[in-house]
C-alpha positions in Angstrom: -5.2 -2.9 -9.6 -4.8 0.6 -11.1 -3.2 2.3 -8.0 -1.2 1.1 -5.0 -3.0 3.6 -2.9 -6.0 1.9 -1.3 -7.7 4.6 0.7 -7.4 7.9 -1.2 -10.6 7.6 -3.2 -13.1 9.7 -1.3 -16.3 7.9 -0.5 -14.6 4.5 -0.9 -16.6 2.1 1.3 -15.3 -0.8 3.4 -16.1 -3.3 0.6 -13.8 -1.5 -1.8 -11.1 -1.3 0.9 -11.3 -5.1 1.6 -11.2 -5.9 -2.1 -7.9 -4.0 -2.4 -6.5 -5.6 0.7 -7.3 -9.0 -0.7 -5.6 -8.4 -4.0 -2.4 -6.7 -2.9 -0.7 -7.1 0.4 -2.4 -10.2 1.7 -3.5 -11.9 -1.6 -6.9 -13.5 -1.9 -5.8 -16.8 -0.3 -5.5 -15.4 3.2 -8.0 -12.6 3.2 -11.6 -13.3 4.2 -14.0 -10.4 3.6 -17.0 -10.1 5.9 -16.8 -13.5 7.7 -20.1 -14.5 9.3 -20.9 -16.0 12.7 -23.1 -19.1 13.0 -26.1 -16.9 13.4 -25.4 -15.1 10.2 -24.3 -11.9 11.7 -21.1 -10.3 10.4 -18.0 -11.0 12.5 -15.8 -8.2 11.2 -15.1 -6.4 8.0 -12.1 -8.5 7.2 -10.1 -11.3 8.7 -6.6 -12.1 7.6 -5.3 -15.6 8.5 -1.8 -16.5 7.6 0.0 -19.4 9.3 -0.1 -18.7 13.1 -1.3 -15.1 12.7 -4.8 -13.6 12.6 -5.4 -9.9 11.8 -8.9 -8.6 12.5 -10.0 -5.5 10.7 -12.9 -3.2 11.3 -13.4 -0.2 9.0 -15.5 2.9 9.6 -16.0 6.0 7.5 -16.6 8.6 10.2 -17.3 12.3 10.1 -15.8 14.8 12.4 -18.0 17.1 14.5 -18.0 20.9 14.6 -14.8 20.9 16.7 -13.1 18.7 14.1 -13.2 15.6 16.3 -14.6 12.1 15.9 -17.6 11.3 18.1 -16.2 9.2 21.0 -19.2 6.8 20.8 -18.4 6.0 17.1 -14.8 5.4 17.7 -15.6 3.1 20.7 -18.1 1.2 18.6 -15.3 0.2 16.2 -13.2 -0.9 19.2 -16.0 -2.8 20.7 -16.7 -4.7 17.5 -13.1 -5.7 17.2 -13.0 -6.9 20.8 -16.2 -8.8 20.2 -14.8 -10.5 17.1 -11.7 -11.5 19.0 -13.8 -12.9 21.8 -16.0 -14.9 19.4 -13.0 -16.4 17.6 -10.7 -17.2 20.5 -12.6 -17.1 23.8 -16.0 -18.5 22.8 -14.5 -20.4 19.9 -17.7 -20.1 17.9 -17.6 -22.4 14.8 -16.7 -19.9 12.1 -16.7 -21.0 8.5 -14.5 -18.9 6.2 -15.1 -18.7 2.5 -12.2 -18.6 0.1 -12.8 -18.0 -3.6 -10.1 -20.5 -4.5 -10.7 -23.3 -2.0 -14.3 -22.8 -0.9 -15.5 -23.2 2.7 -12.9 -23.7 5.5 -13.4 -24.1 9.2 -11.4 -21.5 11.2 -9.0 -23.2 13.6 -8.3 -21.0 16.6 -5.9 -23.4 18.1 -3.4 -22.8 15.2 -3.2 -19.1 16.0 -0.5 -17.7 18.2 -0.5 -14.0 17.2 -3.6 -11.9 17.1 -3.7 -8.3 15.9 -6.7 -5.9 15.9 -6.9 -2.9 13.5 -9.5 -0.2 13.5 -9.4 1.9 10.3 -11.1 5.3 10.6 -11.8 6.3 7.1 -12.9 9.9 7.8 -10.9 12.9 7.2 -9.6 12.5 10.7 -8.6 14.6 13.6 -5.0 15.3 14.3 -3.4 14.3 16.5 -5.1 11.0 17.1 -3.9 8.0 19.3 -2.6 5.3 17.0 -2.9 2.6 19.7 -6.0 2.2 21.9 -6.5 0.0 24.9 -9.9 -1.7 25.1 -10.6 -4.3 27.6 -6.9 -5.0 28.1 -6.4 -5.4 24.4 -4.1 -3.3 22.2 -5.9 -2.1 19.1 -4.0 -0.4 16.3 -5.9 2.7 15.0 -5.1 3.6 11.4 -6.2 6.8 9.8 -7.1 6.9 6.1 -3.7 8.4 5.2 -1.7 6.0 7.3 -3.5 2.9 6.1 -2.6 4.0 2.6 1.0 4.4 3.5 1.4 1.3 5.7 -0.1 -1.0 3.0 2.2 0.5 0.4 5.4 0.4 2.4 4.7 -2.9 4.3 3.3 -4.7 1.4 4.0 -8.3 2.3 2.5 -10.3 5.1 5.9 -10.6 6.8 6.7 -6.9 6.7 3.2 -5.8 7.9 3.0 -8.4 10.6 6.4 -7.6 12.0 5.6 -3.9 12.2 2.4 -4.7 14.3 4.3 -7.1 16.5 7.2 -4.7 17.1 4.9 -1.8 17.8 3.0 -3.8 20.4 6.3 -4.6 22.1 7.2 -0.9 22.7 7.9 -0.4 26.4 4.7 1.2 27.8 6.8 3.4 30.0 8.2 5.2 27.0 6.6 8.5 26.1 6.0 9.0 22.4 4.8 12.2 20.9 4.0 11.7 17.3 3.0 14.8 15.2 1.6 14.6 11.7 0.5 11.0 11.7 1.9 7.6 12.4 3.9 7.6 9.2 6.5 9.7 11.0 7.0 6.9 13.5 7.1 4.4 10.6 9.9 6.4 8.9 12.1 6.0 12.0 11.2 2.3 12.2 12.1 1.6 8.5 15.4 3.6 8.6 16.5 1.7 11.7 16.4 -1.8 10.1 12.7 -2.4 10.7 13.1 -2.1 14.5 12.3 -0.1 17.5 15.3 -1.2 19.5 16.8 2.3 19.3 14.2 3.3 21.7 16.2 1.7 24.5 18.4 4.8 24.5 15.9 7.2 26.0 12.4 7.4 27.6 10.9 10.4 25.7 10.7 10.7 21.9 9.2 13.3 19.6 8.4 12.6 16.0 7.5 15.7 14.0 5.8 15.9 10.6 9.1 16.2 8.7 10.2 12.6 9.3 8.2 10.9 6.7 8.7 13.5 3.9 12.4 13.4 4.5 12.4 9.6 4.5 10.7 9.2 1.1 13.0 11.8 -0.5 16.1 10.0 0.8 18.1 8.9 -2.3 18.8 5.5 -0.8 15.0 5.0 -0.2 14.3 6.0 -3.8 17.0 3.5 -4.9 15.4 0.8 -2.8 12.0 1.4 -4.4 13.7 1.0 -7.8 15.5 -2.2 -6.7 12.3 -3.7 -5.3 10.5 -3.6 -8.7 12.1 -6.9 -9.7 10.4 -8.5 -6.6 7.1 -8.3 -8.4 8.2 -11.3 -10.3 8.1 -13.3 -7.0 4.6 -11.9 -6.3 3.5 -13.3 -9.7 4.8 -16.8 -8.7 2.6 -16.7 -5.6 -0.5 -16.3 -7.8 0.7 -19.0 -10.2 1.0 -21.6 -7.5 -2.7 -22.5 -7.5 -4.6 -25.4 -8.8 -7.5 -25.4 -6.4 -6.0 -27.7 -3.8 -4.8 -27.4 -0.2 -1.4 -28.7 -1.3 -1.0 -25.7 -3.6 -2.2 -23.3 -0.9 0.6 -24.7 1.2 3.1 -24.0 -1.6 1.7 -20.5 -2.1 2.1 -19.8 1.6 5.7 -20.7 1.5 6.3 -18.5 -1.5 4.5 -15.7 0.3 6.4 -16.1 3.5 9.4 -13.9 2.6 9.4 -10.2 3.2 9.8 -7.6 0.4 13.6 -7.5 0.5 13.9 -11.3 0.5 11.6 -11.5 -2.5 13.8 -9.0 -4.3 16.8 -11.3 -3.7 14.9 -14.4 -4.8 13.6 -12.7 -7.9 17.0 -11.5 -8.9 18.6 -15.0 -8.5 15.7 -16.7 -10.4 16.0 -14.2 -13.3 19.8 -14.7 -13.4 19.4 -18.4 -13.6 16.7 -18.1 -16.2 18.8 -15.8 -18.4 21.8 -18.3 -18.0 19.6 -21.2 -19.1 18.3 -19.4 -22.2 21.6 -17.8 -23.2 23.4 -21.1 -22.8 20.6 -23.2 -24.3 21.0 -25.6 -21.4 18.6 -28.5 -21.7 18.4 -28.7 -17.9 19.6 -25.9 -15.6 19.6 -26.5 -11.8 20.4 -24.1 -9.0 19.9 -24.1 -5.2 19.9 -21.0 -3.1 20.0 -20.8 0.8 18.3 -17.8 2.4 17.7 -17.6 6.1 16.0 -20.9 7.2 14.9 -22.0 3.7 16.6 -23.5 0.7 15.2 -22.6 -2.7 15.7 -24.9 -5.7 15.2 -23.7 -9.3 14.8 -26.1 -12.2 14.7 -24.6 -15.7 14.3 -26.6 -18.9 14.9 -25.4 -22.5 12.0 -27.6 -23.7 8.8 -25.5 -23.8 5.2 -26.5 -23.3 4.1 -29.9 -21.9 7.1 -31.8 -23.3 8.5 -34.1 -20.6 6.6 -32.1 -18.0 6.0 -35.1 -15.7 9.6 -35.9 -15.9 10.4 -32.3 -14.9 8.1 -32.5 -11.9 9.7 -35.7 -10.7 13.2 -34.1 -11.0 12.1 -31.1 -9.1 10.9 -33.3 -6.2 14.2 -35.1 -6.3 16.1 -31.9 -6.2 14.3 -30.6 -3.2 14.9 -33.8 -1.3 18.6 -33.8 -2.1 18.8 -30.1 -1.1 17.3 -30.9 2.3 20.4 -33.1 3.0 23.0 -30.5 1.9 24.5 -27.7 3.9 23.2 -25.6 5.5 20.7 -28.4 6.1 17.6 -26.2 6.1 14.5 -28.0 7.2 12.3 -26.2 4.6 12.9 -26.5 0.9 10.9 -24.7 -1.8 11.2 -25.7 -5.5 10.2 -23.7 -8.6 10.4 -25.1 -12.2 9.5 -23.6 -15.6 10.5 -23.8 -19.2 12.2 -21.3 -21.5 8.8 -19.7 -22.5 7.4 -19.4 -19.0 4.4 -21.3 -20.2 4.2 -23.9 -17.4 5.3 -23.7 -13.7 5.5 -26.4 -11.2 6.2 -26.1 -7.5 7.4 -28.3 -4.6 7.6 -27.8 -0.9 9.3 -30.0 1.7 9.3 -29.5 5.4 11.5 -32.2 7.0 12.4 -31.4 10.6 14.3 -34.6 10.9 16.9 -36.1 8.6 17.5 -39.8 9.2 20.1 -42.3 8.1 17.6 -43.7 5.6 17.1 -40.2 4.2 20.9 -39.8 3.7 21.1 -43.2 2.0 18.3 -42.2 -0.4 19.9 -38.8 -1.1 23.2 -40.5 -2.1 21.3 -43.0 -4.3 19.5 -40.2 -6.1 22.7 -38.3 -6.6 24.4 -41.4 -8.0 21.6 -42.0 -10.5 20.9 -38.5 -11.6 23.9 -36.3 -10.7 21.7 -33.9 -8.9 23.8 -31.5 -6.8 26.8 -33.8 -6.7 29.0 -30.7 -6.8 26.4 -28.0 -5.8 27.0 -24.4 -6.4 25.2 -23.1 -3.3 24.6 -19.4 -3.4 23.9 -16.9 -0.6 23.2 -13.2 -0.7 25.0 -10.2 0.8 22.9 -7.5 -0.8 21.7 -4.5 1.2 18.1 -3.6 1.5 19.0 0.1 0.9 21.5 0.2 -1.9 24.8 2.0 -1.2 24.9 4.9 -3.6 28.1 5.3 -5.5 29.7 8.8 -5.3 29.9 10.7 -8.5 33.5 11.3 -9.7 
């Protein structure tokens, strides 16, 4: 993609917007453009399905009238289409078949969804101010302008970050009075600088966000430093796209790789690159590391042999590593494994989700350790890095 800004190109239609959505923030695996109902009619412009979350998008390129306002009927049409899509998916439970370019046709499973978000994107030049949340038939609908959609998908550019913002915004106490001038990005600025949270709103009932909040936020030296530090996380994004071989198993692995937010991806990428550099510089034939972060343990297996040499052996060892790591402190139930060689020519992945750890599992773990030496004296690493780097004072 040439630019991270999705919505700035004048005249860009919904198809272009959806294409950019699929290839950046949500990846192609969980973004379904123009899904169809059983009768062939379009359900919505885009449906995002990731784990237990569904995000329904409807996009309109509207023009303002002589008074510089959107026509009420056009705005309501977008809201009505979103409500209709939600009803078809979750109330009527119409049999919707989703098409994925990597896996083909898949039946949508409404019973797996716990969180539903509706987003109306108004692509016109827009009136200011404009309500960024609308109530329609007792449903909250997020209303994005062209400018805010661009900003939100650039700043909240992982499923985890974007989803959390929607969820947190929907949980704002309805008795709070919010006056937001200059666009929703001024609210987003306060959210981001307060550790991705609206909890600070507990302190008062009336809030005013003027148009200076966002410009001041993006010029903050710590925010600029964060952007620079986040660049390394693109390496983790590339792993997500590597983890595909056209099977549901690899979609599951890719989903686990895509689960972390942007900050977590930064930490994971840094640790992976450090391990990779140590393997190459030390010319280690085998280099193993495990890394606990939140509720998941990550295992990295790096081999000096390049190409397909002993690849099957490496795959088996990666699986054994992940199993042993499940039985080590902090006993995370989820374990993700990544393996490659010194030339980055071949990647292999593993994912274990073991809610229970039995006596038999412990016995097998010890047997594997005795036979292979895997994590007998593990160097378990955790992170204490800050999302916004602390700037050093100049002497």
